[in-house]
Steps between C-alpha positions, in 0.01 A plus 500: 500500500756421775851642503620154618382325188752310289395681175627833632183688571591785725176635653211378715207588271237244427157473343363306799604505866353231722522570871490165682632155417217266596290286272289797375785733427717236339216389277443863386874518426496172312229625269634846442852373435389219258271755323803714426514767770812578700405414858652516842380324815600675818463250782580563862475124580286314745125516474221248574599259215856477630368383839330189352656172602294329228325627195124425488234538228738578213442245226822355371699598818518227759454535873870427545592835348562769763407859446865605465561227241189610306613865498859417412384308193271788404779753536726290268219468248439875485872577468544239224260698280697820550346675794719648777432393860639732767507430870418838654222684681301766316457797739333750277324529165420827330361609164730725296397787279550286193238250637755222579544363852810532717561230756747566780649202689753462781775477241385649170251680279289341222268653243209323324202567276281269701509385865353177640457479877512141624590576862234302689431517872634377828290282733456640851659253737350430845710503812718189585520225594436383145650239267697591185311588188430167333581301814157546646432865412318551166364808331318364196176313553458401140856374470526306824149387605557177314779396744259519792246250375407295803758681714477737795529865405490836674394836371639798693332840519199701624354651183235397248762334275630275781146381587410431137823320423445280806161399361636456153760251636211276602482403134834318555507381864281461804774626733501883483592732784462882480765662722430856625808501726333693778369784283136584465333380179423777252271297270139591473196358688394337178842328462477387858164337422666320202788382731246375756351289224830341388726257690789748550662512838570864595798509740539831688807429713830624368781280387795472747720247324546303181626146458680392187608160376856403414430600136411854613131464418238618748360229729289690754429827681481539877234744631471715810252260658754221488342311210706370206342477158659322206495649148654418165495874427274790443431845364565843668234750384629847599474675170750628246714805439496586130816645353314783334723795576664528159180473288323736738779757457431502129134561560367147439151446643485255796215286615354524853724207618816658358542305178568680172195544286555352147300399196493152354837553338689641799464869405489737797331845504830650382593478138800273443490344843389135554461286809480123524495221763436523868502887501173490301154374604421134462631154593861492617603197300806434286301393185274811539806727539659344194184554294485865611864539402442350159201725431691812606794403282271455196330831565837681527610348172190623320578851626873501424534299172609689201301317231252500341504878459165675452375642174551845653863424584570358160351804333709729716825309501486283189529127467708299743856465374683167509765662719238563769421141560520303711431739790659262759815647653844354410538362852177300478582385150836367637322329784247339262787369280682356796177348639443327166853359500466339849 
């Protein structure tokens, strides 16, 4: 409940606090808000979805929609149902003696009964010269492989993932280069045998220059040996840095690769704490993240909803009085009324 709300609420206490404003976090907030729980989304801005020039693989959303447009629409949707969306950075999350969570930001403090971490990861960027993201530099194989059908493509890196992605790209084109940029390959002997059996050109010379077209898209790389190779684009494979510091500080279990371990509904090893989207194991895809957000929102609702009360509660407290229903807060009731009038 934000002190800036028009209905005069004067604290920052919520049932649900979502940390991160990407597709997963916003979907969690959409569900918890529409299911009657006061929710705040604390979003620092940016993120992988915001970098997208085009939106791929999201049914009903056309390619012409940029990541920022996609997110802006989602923000407005969530707010229209009565959630608060705050642009700030969460710097610390602690559990209070009463079991609630306290979230500190650069500008404020929030409390909540449940916390959803939707804070994703950052792709490790190789050294320049490189094109802009989306202008020849791509991080999502499953999103962007389609655009390289019958086109020249590079894969950049020296690890197992780089070698395997290069071979996977042969499903889409017969022009695949694997660029080690002067570094020694780190893939296994078995992977080398696989590479030897596939028509992938492994280029060991480093890149010394990049050529772009008038539209800003990559045209070619120049290499130390003087050769110039043309590409429509490609994939750097240098790993990811998961933003796991906040869930780890609460004691959430992490996997070996640094993601937050969750069950099928986004529950972490810490009661009351959820994680969704790219911070968790699995495919880094918008529809997958949205599905995870929806499942977490539903699970939180089942934990927080007031009714039906159990037989034990009814025997101890008596029947539910008419004055006790509905359990939706006045602010969400007002938002629902206004939404219905639009």
